[in-house]
DOPA-891126 format. One record per residue (C-alpha): x, y, z; residue in three letters. Coordinates in nm, 4 decimals, padded with zeros to 6 digits. Layout:
<rs>
     east    north       up residuo
        X        Y        Z     ala
...
</rs>
This chain:
<rs>
     east    north       up residuo
  02.4182  04.0276  02.7724     met
  02.6136  03.6549  02.7022     asn
  02.5315  03.5272  02.3277     ala
  02.2455  03.3068  02.3852     lys
  02.0541  03.6331  02.5584     glu
  02.2086  03.8064  02.2601     ile
  02.0111  03.5990  01.9909     tyr
  01.7275  03.5828  02.2442     ala
  01.6859  03.9708  02.2020     ser
  01.6336  03.9631  01.8180     lys
  01.8465  04.2677  01.7647     pro
  01.6908  04.2444  01.3791     trp
  01.3381  04.3532  01.5107     leu
  01.4669  04.7285  01.5710     lys
  01.5060  04.7286  01.1843     his
  01.1394  04.5849  01.0672     tyr
  00.9739  04.8335  00.8809     pro
  00.6883  05.0004  01.0486     glu
  00.3909  04.8045  01.0573     gly
  00.5698  04.4631  00.9921     val
  00.4528  04.2465  01.3022     pro
  00.7643  04.0550  01.5374     his
  00.5164  03.7642  01.5177     thr
  00.2457  03.6170  01.3136     val
 -00.0972  03.4044  01.4109     asp
 -00.0636  03.1171  01.1665     val
 -00.4573  03.0284  01.0530     pro
 -00.5542  02.6736  01.1215     asp
 -00.6727  02.5944  00.7919     val
 -00.5165  02.3993  00.5111     ser
 -00.3442  02.5029  00.2012     val
 -00.6623  02.4028  00.0213     ser
 -00.9063  02.6187  00.2199     asp
 -00.6477  02.9027  00.2267     leu
 -00.7152  02.8722 -00.1941     phe
 -01.0602  02.8339 -00.1989     asn
 -01.1190  03.1581  00.0216     gln
 -00.9360  03.3790 -00.2259     val
 -01.0834  03.2221 -00.5329     ala
 -01.4674  03.2767 -00.4190     glu
 -01.3095  03.6398 -00.2899     lys
 -01.1499  03.6987 -00.6455     tyr
 -01.3329  03.4917 -00.8888     gly
 -01.3648  03.6654 -01.1986     lys
 -01.0064  03.8072 -01.1577     lys
 -00.7272  03.6445 -01.3256     pro
 -00.5413  03.3564 -01.1178     ala
 -00.2830  03.2834 -01.4388     leu
 -00.1883  03.4313 -01.7547     ile
 -00.0466  03.1532 -01.9997     phe
  00.1192  03.2944 -02.2566     tyr
 -00.1584  03.5078 -02.3345     gly
 -00.3963  03.2564 -02.2244     lys
 -00.5900  03.3959 -01.9253     glu
 -00.7806  03.1375 -01.6756     ile
 -00.9950  03.3056 -01.3458     ser
 -00.9840  03.2246 -01.0226     tyr
 -01.2938  03.0433 -01.0334     thr
 -01.2360  02.8684 -01.3524     lys
 -00.9244  02.7610 -01.1812     leu
 -01.0694  02.6212 -00.8832     lys
 -01.3416  02.4940 -01.0915     glu
 -01.0390  02.2982 -01.2941     leu
 -00.9200  02.2027 -00.9539     ile
 -01.2302  02.0404 -00.8347     asp
 -01.3097  01.8125 -01.1286     arg
 -00.9196  01.6939 -01.1186     phe
 -00.9990  01.6317 -00.7358     ala
 -01.2825  01.4377 -00.7988     thr
 -01.0539  01.2167 -01.0785     ala
 -00.8246  01.1494 -00.8373     leu
 -01.0341  01.0509 -00.5740     ala
 -01.2128  00.8290 -00.8294     asp
 -00.9044  00.6602 -00.9483     leu
 -00.8635  00.5261 -00.5784     gly
 -00.6340  00.8207 -00.4606     val
 -00.6868  00.8605 -00.0876     lys
 -00.5722  01.0695  00.1984     lys
 -00.2391  01.0272  00.2762     gly
 -00.1316  00.8955 -00.0716     asp
  00.1381  01.0202 -00.2226     thr
  00.1335  01.1753 -00.5858     val
  00.3871  01.2697 -00.8159     ala
  00.4362  01.5737 -01.0488     leu
  00.7041  01.5041 -01.3634     tyr
  00.5888  01.8201 -01.5247     leu
  00.7085  02.1769 -01.6989     leu
  00.5748  02.4972 -01.5488     asn
  00.2195  02.4882 -01.6720     cys
 -00.1497  02.5121 -01.5493     pro
 -00.1768  02.1661 -01.5165     gln
  00.1051  02.1780 -01.2762     tyr
 -00.1195  02.3893 -01.0513     ile
 -00.4342  02.1876 -01.0918     val
 -00.2976  01.8785 -00.9918     ala
 -00.0856  02.0052 -00.7313     tyr
 -00.4169  02.1729 -00.5591     phe
 -00.6205  01.9009 -00.6619     ala
 -00.4159  01.6460 -00.4738     ala
 -00.3991  01.8521 -00.1499     leu
 -00.7693  01.8836 -00.1876     arg
 -00.8288  01.5624 -00.0974     ile
 -00.5838  01.5055  00.1488     gly
 -00.2782  01.3968 -00.0666     ala
  00.0613  01.4739 -00.0283     lys
  00.2550  01.5938 -00.3608     val
  00.6115  01.5361 -00.4566     thr
  00.7558  01.7167 -00.7115     pro
  01.0189  01.5434 -00.9738     ile
  01.2453  01.7806 -01.1606     ser
  01.1544  01.7583 -01.5175     pro
  01.5737  01.6814 -01.5742     val
  01.6340  01.4322 -01.3861     tyr
  01.7134  01.1193 -01.5414     thr
  01.5150  00.7968 -01.4923     ser
  01.7892  00.6439 -01.2392     his
  01.6996  00.9689 -01.0510     glu
  01.3296  00.9244 -01.0793     ile
  01.2870  00.5929 -01.0118     arg
  01.4620  00.6907 -00.6504     his
  01.1861  00.9383 -00.6009     gln
  00.9014  00.7369 -00.6802     leu
  01.0467  00.4402 -00.4761     gln
  01.1132  00.6676 -00.1917     asp
  00.8291  00.8945 -00.1640     ser
  00.5633  00.5891 -00.2167     asp
  00.4134  00.7222 -00.4961     ala
  00.0870  00.5275 -00.6276     thr
  00.0192  00.8336 -00.8888     thr
  00.2201  01.0701 -01.1297     met
  00.0993  01.3119 -01.3394     ile
  00.3884  01.3555 -01.6210     cys
  00.4149  01.5565 -01.8939     gln
  00.3735  01.3296 -02.2304     asp
  00.7172  01.4620 -02.3561     ile
  00.9174  01.3534 -02.0647     leu
  00.7246  00.9956 -02.0531     tyr
  00.9969  00.8066 -02.1721     asp
  01.2242  00.8181 -01.8671     asn
  00.9338  00.7380 -01.6490     val
  00.8772  00.3990 -01.8473     glu
  01.3009  00.3449 -01.7888     lys
  01.2552  00.3476 -01.4535     thr
  01.0738 -00.0212 -01.4809     gly
  00.8269  00.1070 -01.1747     ile
  00.4869 -00.0113 -01.1821     ala
  00.2653  00.2687 -01.0695     leu
 -00.1198  00.2340 -00.9887     lys
 -00.2019  00.5297 -01.2432     his
  00.0108  00.7648 -01.4627     ile
 -00.1897  01.0884 -01.6387     ile
 -00.0122  01.2083 -01.9209     leu
 -00.1044  01.5813 -02.0244     thr
  00.0652  01.8159 -02.3119     gly
  00.2141  02.1677 -02.2798     ile
 -00.0002  02.2921 -02.5855     leu
 -00.3198  02.2210 -02.3532     glu
 -00.3681  02.5653 -02.2705     tyr
 -00.1876  02.7418 -02.4666     leu
 -00.3748  03.0223 -02.7036     pro
 -00.4586  02.9349 -03.0691     thr
 -00.1353  03.1274 -03.2066     leu
  00.0799  02.9512 -02.9415     lys
 -00.0351  02.6159 -03.0677     lys
  00.0773  02.6849 -03.3800     val
  00.4475  02.7377 -03.2468     leu
  00.4095  02.3888 -03.1006     gly
  00.7573  02.2511 -02.9183     lys
  00.9356  02.5492 -03.0396     gly
  00.8538  02.7237 -02.7209     met
  01.0288  02.4832 -02.5050     leu
  01.3697  02.5216 -02.5603     gly
  01.6465  02.3270 -02.7117     lys
  01.6363  02.1046 -02.3356     asp
  01.2937  01.9673 -02.4848     tyr
  01.2045  02.0374 -02.8168     ala
  01.3418  01.7045 -02.9758     asp
  01.1330  01.4778 -02.7321     leu
  00.8806  01.2881 -02.8534     gln
  00.5259  01.2077 -02.7106     val
  00.3582  00.8354 -02.6940     pro
  00.1351  00.7400 -02.9492     thr
 -00.2172  00.6456 -02.9209     pro
 -00.1320  00.2707 -02.9471     glu
  00.1283  00.3101 -02.6848     his
 -00.0628  00.4787 -02.4606     arg
 -00.3405  00.2069 -02.4587     ala
 -00.1236 -00.0686 -02.4664     gln
  00.0501  00.1066 -02.1036     ala
 -00.2616  00.1979 -01.9809     gly
 -00.2111  00.5770 -01.9335     leu
 -00.4588  00.7888 -01.8787     leu
 -00.5553  01.1696 -02.0189     asp
 -00.5371  01.4709 -01.8103     phe
 -00.7956  01.6587 -02.0283     gln
 -01.0367  01.3679 -02.0729     glu
 -01.0601  01.3346 -01.6877     leu
 -01.1490  01.7102 -01.6297     ile
 -01.4088  01.7061 -01.8913     lys
 -01.5546  01.3308 -01.7491     lys
 -01.5692  01.4267 -01.3938     tyr
 -01.7568  01.7131 -01.2564     pro
 -01.6375  01.9336 -00.9827     pro
 -01.7557  01.7983 -00.6870     asn
 -01.4655  01.6548 -00.4553     pro
 -01.5496  01.4401 -00.1652     pro
 -01.5024  01.6525  00.1627     gln
 -01.1833  01.5234  00.3343     val
 -01.0743  01.6399  00.6621     asn
 -00.7531  01.8017  00.7283     ile
 -00.5444  01.8509  01.0347     asp
 -00.2975  02.1288  00.9116     pro
 -00.0519  02.0406  01.1974     lys
 -00.0614  01.6364  01.1333     lys
 -00.1205  01.5993  00.7520     asp
  00.1724  01.6045  00.5177     ile
  00.1222  01.8663  00.2326     ala
  00.4611  01.8168  00.0195     ile
  00.7767  01.5951  00.0383     leu
  00.9920  01.8222 -00.1857     pro
  01.3163  01.6202 -00.2509     tyr
  01.6884  01.8271 -00.1155     thr
  02.0346  01.7059 -00.2015     gly
  02.2090  01.5708  00.0732     gly
  02.5687  01.6306  00.1440     thr
  02.6492  01.2533  00.0278     thr
  02.4122  00.9847 -00.1821     gly
  02.0492  01.0132 -00.3105     leu
  01.8120  01.3337 -00.2562     pro
  01.6324  01.3124  00.0948     lys
  01.3117  01.4609  00.1015     ala
  01.1467  01.7283  00.3732     ala
  00.8353  01.6693  00.5253     val
  00.5784  01.9712  00.4914     leu
  00.2795  01.9825  00.6181     asn
 -00.0345  02.2455  00.5516     his
  00.0672  02.3973  00.8857     tyr
  00.4163  02.4842  00.7747     asn
  00.3128  02.5964  00.4366     met
  00.0381  02.8367  00.5380     val
  00.2832  02.9644  00.7964     ala
  00.5382  03.0644  00.5351     leu
  00.1916  03.2352  00.3317     tyr
  00.1253  03.4307  00.6642     ala
  00.5115  03.5088  00.7828     gln
  00.5509  03.6343  00.3984     gly
  00.2504  03.8560  00.4032     lys
  00.3578  04.0113  00.7460     ala
  00.7232  04.0694  00.6057     phe
  00.6312  04.2424  00.2782     trp
  00.2479  04.4217  00.3747     pro
  00.3299  04.6480  00.0806     phe
  00.2245  04.3389 -00.1946     leu
 -00.1888  04.4196 -00.1767     glu
 -00.3845  04.1628 -00.1827     glu
 -00.5521  04.0796 -00.5209     gly
 -00.3259  04.3478 -00.6773     lys
  00.0084  04.1977 -00.7653     glu
  00.1434  04.0771 -01.1215     met
  00.3842  03.8377 -01.0783     val
  00.6394  03.6905 -01.3296     met
  00.6065  03.3110 -01.2583     ala
  00.9355  03.1195 -01.4649     phe
  01.1039  02.9850 -01.1442     leu
  01.0300  02.6034 -01.1839     pro
  00.7564  02.4822 -00.9484     phe
  00.9531  02.1276 -00.8778     phe
  01.1781  02.3566 -00.6534     his
  01.0886  02.5030 -00.3309     ile
  01.1278  02.8592 -00.4266     tyr
  00.9142  02.8719 -00.6943     gly
  00.6519  02.6637 -00.5848     gln
  00.5917  02.8070 -00.2438     val
  00.7851  03.1587 -00.2607     val
  00.6021  03.2551 -00.6013     val
  00.3108  02.9570 -00.7037     met
  00.1781  02.9528 -00.3536     leu
  00.1910  03.2945 -00.2440     ala
  00.0675  03.4171 -00.5245     ser
 -00.2468  03.2118 -00.5455     leu
 -00.3058  03.2576 -00.2243     cys
 -00.3036  03.5898 -00.2102     arg
 -00.5108  03.6974 -00.5296     gly
 -00.2276  03.7947 -00.7006     phe
 -00.1813  03.7130 -01.0790     thr
  00.0836  03.5012 -01.2172     met
  00.2389  03.5549 -01.5781     val
  00.3470  03.1823 -01.6160     leu
  00.5840  03.0757 -01.8272     phe
  00.6954  02.6970 -01.9213     thr
  01.0764  02.7727 -01.9933     thr
  01.2796  03.0859 -01.8673     pro
  01.3405  03.2980 -02.1659     asp
  01.4612  03.6238 -02.1671     ile
  01.2806  03.7608 -02.4417     asp
  00.9376  03.6436 -02.3288     asp
  00.9805  03.7486 -01.9505     ile
  01.1122  04.0986 -02.0755     ile
  00.7718  04.1304 -02.3004     ser
  00.5507  04.0140 -02.0782     ala
  00.6994  04.2508 -01.8114     met
  00.6011  04.5529 -02.0495     glu
  00.3367  04.4216 -02.1236     arg
  00.1388  04.3474 -01.7994     tyr
  00.3394  04.5798 -01.5811     lys
  00.4645  04.3542 -01.3425     ala
  00.4828  04.4195 -00.9873     ser
  00.7233  04.1763 -00.8383     thr
  01.0197  03.9553 -00.9693     phe
  01.1742  03.6620 -00.8117     asn
  01.4981  03.5516 -00.9696     gly
  01.8318  03.3492 -00.8847     val
  02.1372  03.4915 -00.9142     pro
  02.2583  03.3586 -01.2740     thr
  01.9496  03.5358 -01.3887     met
  02.0008  03.8605 -01.2713     phe
  02.3874  03.8069 -01.3691     glu
  02.2430  03.7699 -01.6806     tyr
  01.9871  04.0439 -01.7029     leu
  02.2950  04.3144 -01.6019     lys
  02.4609  04.2645 -01.9510     glu
  02.1722  04.2089 -02.1638     tyr
  02.0726  04.4422 -02.4311     glu
  01.6775  04.4082 -02.3541     lys
  01.7413  04.4804 -02.0134     thr
  01.6482  04.8527 -02.0046     gly
  01.2645  04.8202 -02.1811     arg
  01.1503  04.7569 -01.8359     val
  01.1509  05.0415 -01.5564     asn
  01.2266  04.8119 -01.2906     trp
  01.2291  05.1041 -01.0293     lys
  00.8779  05.0679 -01.0515     lys
  00.8564  04.7292 -00.9249     leu
  00.8079  04.6706 -00.5845     lys
  00.9965  04.4287 -00.5010     leu
  01.2977  04.2368 -00.6731     ile
  01.4137  03.9398 -00.4824     ala
  01.6831  03.7249 -00.4971     cys
  01.7329  03.3846 -00.3792     gly
  01.8564  02.9756 -00.3733     ala
  02.2049  03.1074 -00.3826     asp
  02.4676  03.3860 -00.2808     thr
  02.4495  03.7043 -00.5019     leu
  02.7739  03.8325 -00.5739     his
  02.8371  04.1925 -00.4902     glu
  02.9650  04.2755 -00.8320     ser
  02.6564  04.1703 -00.9845     thr
  02.4508  04.3768 -00.7235     ile
  02.6295  04.6881 -00.7980     glu
  02.6413  04.6224 -01.1751     ala
  02.2929  04.5849 -01.1877     trp
  02.2231  04.9402 -00.9686     glu
  02.4091  05.1160 -01.1697     arg
  02.2082  04.9643 -01.4946     arg
  01.8793  04.9896 -01.3443     thr
  01.8693  05.2196 -01.0751     gly
  01.6793  04.9650 -00.8872     ser
  01.7635  04.7405 -00.5554     gln
  01.7718  04.3672 -00.5615     ile
  01.6474  04.2435 -00.2102     tyr
  01.8287  03.8861 -00.0978     glu
  01.6779  03.6391  00.1221     gly
  01.7605  03.3138  00.2336     tyr
  01.5903  03.0131  00.2850     gly
  01.5932  02.6216  00.2429     met
  01.3783  02.3228  00.1230     thr
  01.3699  02.2840  00.5204     glu
  01.2160  02.5964  00.6197     thr
  00.9340  02.6043  00.3168     thr
  01.1697  02.8204  00.1220     gly
  01.2522  03.1356  00.3330     val
  01.3659  03.1698  00.6459     ser
  01.5207  03.5348  00.6293     his
  01.4991  03.8370  00.4206     gly
  01.6382  04.2105  00.3448     asn
  01.4125  04.4798  00.5672     pro
  01.2177  04.6805  00.2881     tyr
  01.4145  05.0163  00.2397     leu
  01.6939  04.8984  00.4583     arg
  01.9034  04.6405  00.2536     pro
  02.2571  04.5545  00.3096     lys
  02.4963  04.4409  00.0752     lys
  02.6487  04.1106  00.1294     ala
  02.3821  03.9944  00.3990     ser
  02.0837  03.7657  00.3632     phe
  01.9002  03.9995  00.5546     gly
  01.6976  03.9452  00.8739     val
  01.4912  03.6643  01.0171     pro
  01.1307  03.7113  00.8912     ile
  00.8453  03.7307  01.1504     pro
  00.8177  03.4044  01.3484     gly
  01.1508  03.2640  01.2965     val
  01.4357  03.2874  01.5568     lys
  01.7887  03.2279  01.4087     ala
  02.1272  03.1851  01.6180     ala
  02.4848  03.0891  01.5364     ile
  02.6344  02.8049  01.7271     val
  02.9518  02.5783  01.7215     glu
  03.0307  02.3471  01.4168     tyr
  02.9882  02.0395  01.5843     glu
  02.8227  02.1476  01.9296     gly
  02.5376  02.3465  02.0582     thr
  02.6883  02.6560  02.2661     asn
  02.6368  03.0234  02.1050     tyr
  02.9103  03.1912  01.9664     leu
  02.9583  03.5732  02.0034     pro
  02.8073  03.8237  01.7579     val
  03.0431  03.8382  01.4253     gly
  03.1541  03.4868  01.5048     glu
  03.1714  03.2455  01.2152     val
  02.9468  02.9063  01.2938     gly
  02.6855  02.6986  01.2087     glu
  02.3160  02.8725  01.1687     met
  02.0486  02.6945  01.3680     ile
  01.6800  02.8168  01.2996     leu
  01.3391  02.7725  01.4923     ser
  00.9966  02.8646  01.3505     gly
  00.6179  02.7656  01.2397     pro
  00.7832  02.7012  00.8800     asn
  01.0532  02.4792  00.9746     ile
  01.0039  02.1207  00.8519     met
  00.8735  01.8454  01.0403     gln
  01.1548  01.5705  00.9566     ala
  01.3575  01.4010  00.6690     tyr
  01.1006  01.1343  00.5469     trp
  01.2425  00.7677  00.5818     lys
  01.5374  00.9267  00.7519     arg
  01.5554  00.8963  01.1543     glu
  01.9043  00.9455  01.1676     glu
  01.9401  01.2311  00.9524     glu
  01.6504  01.3976  01.1337     thr
  01.7998  01.3783  01.4753     arg
  02.1147  01.5229  01.3452     gln
  01.9305  01.7915  01.1757     ser
  01.6758  01.8762  01.4257     leu
  01.7988  01.9042  01.7626     ile
  01.6655  02.0200  02.0981     asp
  01.8130  02.3045  02.2781     ile
  01.6386  02.3776  02.6192     asp
  01.3052  02.2274  02.5523     gly
  01.3178  02.3785  02.1624     glu
  01.3202  02.2128  01.8481     lys
  01.6330  02.4159  01.6353     trp
  01.7315  02.3040  01.2673     leu
  02.0644  02.2911  01.2222     arg
  02.1020  02.4368  00.8712     thr
  02.4768  02.3381  00.8196     gly
  02.5609  02.6811  00.6650     asp
  02.8357  02.8780  00.7906     ile
  02.6817  03.2089  00.8857     val
  02.7719  03.4932  01.1097     ser
  02.5493  03.7916  01.2543     met
  02.6152  04.1313  01.3210     asp
  02.5621  04.3927  01.5543     glu
  02.2515  04.5059  01.4037     glu
  02.0857  04.1322  01.3520     gly
  02.1369  04.1347  00.9747     tyr
  02.3257  03.7658  00.8667     phe
  02.6111  03.7084  00.6560     his
  02.6646  03.3933  00.5116     phe
  02.9813  03.2103  00.4256     phe
  02.9444  02.8843  00.3055     asp
  02.7971  02.5506  00.3372     arg
  02.9739  02.3245  00.6252     lys
  03.0592  02.0819  00.3546     arg
  03.2268  02.2905  00.1429     asp
  03.4601  02.4243  00.4160     leu
  03.8073  02.3313  00.3095     ile
  04.0753  02.2480  00.5584     lys
  04.4490  02.3599  00.4439     tyr
  04.7130  02.3073  00.6797     lys
  04.4719  02.3576  00.9832     gly
  04.3364  02.6524  00.8276     tyr
  03.9931  02.6906  00.7352     ser
  03.9302  02.8659  00.3698     val
  03.5528  02.9298  00.2723     phe
  03.5234  02.8441 -00.1167     ala
  03.2872  03.1014 -00.1722     arg
  03.5321  03.3802 -00.0586     his
  03.8136  03.2167 -00.3081     val
  03.5247  03.2243 -00.5815     glu
  03.4453  03.6231 -00.4776     glu
  03.7701  03.6611 -00.5777     val
  03.8048  03.5022 -00.9114     leu
  03.4919  03.6224 -00.9784     phe
  03.6797  04.0344 -00.9668     gln
  03.8883  03.9010 -01.2506     his
  03.7546  04.0461 -01.6072     pro
  03.8063  03.7686 -01.8078     gln
  03.6912  03.4962 -01.5550     ile
  03.2892  03.4423 -01.6369     lys
  03.2319  03.1698 -01.3617     ala
  03.4332  02.9874 -01.0824     ala
  03.3892  02.6770 -00.8794     gly
  03.6278  02.6051 -00.6038     val
  03.6673  02.2523 -00.4182     val
  03.9157  02.0855 -00.1825     gly
  04.0871  01.8013 -00.3231     val
  04.1666  01.5231 -00.0366     pro
  04.5738  01.5675  00.0371     asp
  04.7491  01.3759  00.3374     pro
  04.9937  01.6348  00.3979     lys
  04.7898  01.9690  00.4069     val
  04.4077  01.8291  00.4461     gly
  04.2938  01.9660  00.1224     his
  04.4538  02.1161 -00.1844     leu
  04.2242  02.4642 -00.3236     ile
  04.1053  02.3696 -00.6802     lys
  03.9679  02.6196 -00.8757     ala
  03.7518  02.5154 -01.2095     tyr
  03.7382  02.8541 -01.4031     val
  03.5659  02.9480 -01.7266     val
  03.6782  03.2278 -01.8993     leu
  03.5539  03.4679 -02.0897     glu
  03.5287  03.3470 -02.4954     ser
  03.7765  03.6054 -02.6071     glu
  04.0201  03.5089 -02.3200     ala
  04.0637  03.1160 -02.3930     arg
  04.4001  03.0130 -02.4893     gly
  04.5506  03.3630 -02.3942     lys
  04.5357  03.3382 -02.0112     ile
  04.7194  03.0754 -01.8504     ser
  04.6713  02.8828 -01.4949     glu
  04.9831  03.0764 -01.3331     glu
  04.8095  03.4312 -01.4459     glu
  04.4970  03.3355 -01.2640     ile
  04.7440  03.2151 -00.9343     ile
  04.8851  03.5184 -00.9602     glu
  04.5965  03.7362 -00.9467     phe
  04.4784  03.5420 -00.6396     cys
  04.7794  03.5806 -00.4584     lys
  04.7278  03.9528 -00.5166     lys
  04.4031  03.9407 -00.3444     asn
  04.4049  03.6725 -00.1096     leu
  04.6274  03.5267  00.2007     ala
  04.8653  03.2803  00.1304     his
  04.6662  02.9651  00.2120     tyr
  04.4034  03.0541  00.0222     lys
  04.5441  03.0686 -00.3068     val
  04.4337  02.8228 -00.5201     pro
  04.7021  02.5603 -00.5863     lys
  04.5154  02.4314 -00.8812     ile
  04.3640  02.5654 -01.1602     ile
  04.1312  02.3726 -01.4436     glu
  04.0030  02.5915 -01.7112     phe
  03.6265  02.4264 -01.8582     arg
  03.3923  02.5827 -02.0980     gly
  03.1072  02.5279 -01.8944     glu
  03.0647  02.4187 -01.5190     leu
  02.7985  02.1451 -01.3896     pro
  02.4922  02.3317 -01.2537     lys
  02.2026  02.2490 -01.0139     thr
  01.8201  02.3003 -01.1340     asp
  01.8272  02.6200 -01.0082     val
  02.1516  02.7065 -01.1653     gly
  02.3602  02.7106 -00.8964     lys
  02.7316  02.5588 -00.9532     val
  02.7192  02.2169 -00.8684     ser
  03.0391  02.1910 -00.6193     arg
  02.9429  01.8673 -00.5194     arg
  02.9558  01.7228 -00.8346     glu
  03.3018  01.9266 -00.8761     leu
  03.4266  01.7628 -00.5770     arg
  03.3542  01.4060 -00.6925     glu
  03.5206  01.4435 -00.9998     glu
  03.7937  01.5624 -00.8356     ser
  03.8017  01.3305 -00.5776     glu
  03.7588  01.0386 -00.8168     gly
</rs>
């Protein structure tokens, strides 16, 4: 078989667990329909537990329907954009599903965004209405943008009495000092109150006809290689497809029976779709956290007998050393999954030694509605993000072309499936570059440098934009970082290429040392360590020690910011 035929044969299918189908039938329903069916079936069951406060599926549906009625009465109609600028809280879920219920599309905004970033997203997404955390309103006001409606809500509104006493202390240092607008300020600015709207309106939203394949559900923003973030257009069909694909690939997660730890931020596609949407459309109970406090999470896992745990590499990196990690019997969980960044092998090995359990690494993008790959149950492979989930096709092609590369060769991964985005919002040129046609089929160019092995498992090397060219050699920043992580005194590292007219790029490593090693280890010692463990052309030429490294919203080291610093 030639390379194209090998990918078309889907060698990964032979490693699917028994009972996992090769493809999925995507229900012809909207996200709201999916939720309503589950709410009807599991009415009395807790949908959410928020710091001890339980909200049943029946109550959650009522709140959603009340808020949907309120939005409709305020003039929000099908096709409008509703912005959510909220921390994880019950109001996030209510507002999210209420907007979808009346045919609006949702654009989630990161709570850590500056007013400049908020202004870009509000203008670019054509948002007319915003649901905003009261403590974050100051940033919205600074944008100078006049929205039709801004609805404020407070984190205390759904807390049990005891937790209300603790107040903003539970928000952590990032939010604890922020102030809420005074009643006079609210009145002057014409701000609306979330709870007043819930109380005022009955649970009778208008009936809106939604075409899952045509109507947009969400506009989540994703960072570009340069410039400002852009939105992936995801319709109801994309999201329902991902729900069906997840249900097929992880069939051992039983409808109506799982207890899910929901601490990943809902503004990010991972927390929003893989945790929130999947849980509420399968009748699971979500234990919801506003901020990912480790002690709170571990206590809740013990108390509620967690059955699934979705995390990011930085969380597992921290937990593997944390003194209280052993209080949880991790072997009893049905699924421990990791996404949003690459998990270092040293972390996996330390985790297995500490807990006796396995982490199942997966892969996804905003453009794939959160997931495209996962490691098959009971057959995970280290240093691999797994195999395509049912309904997804994957292949490796040349960086700049569309010729398929043989098994084992490194190139750009392309994907096809029902969960692939429709386009980039208002970005025709970037859409043309990313969504390509090969033999009449639509494929997404992921921008990720990947290989596929003979068993059909995929292995990540780097982002295409992070590839460093040194004297004609291709150097993967991640490979250099992996070696740096093996140094016992290195806590964190980020590697970038610094433009150089003679060699193309010089390799620069930003390094955070363990506290006890600071001032005791030199740049030369780090370079010597690299020389012993890397080919000569991969050894960093520049080492810069830092107290910390810039991070993305989900805890990845931000190479983009490091690159901008080094080039500036």
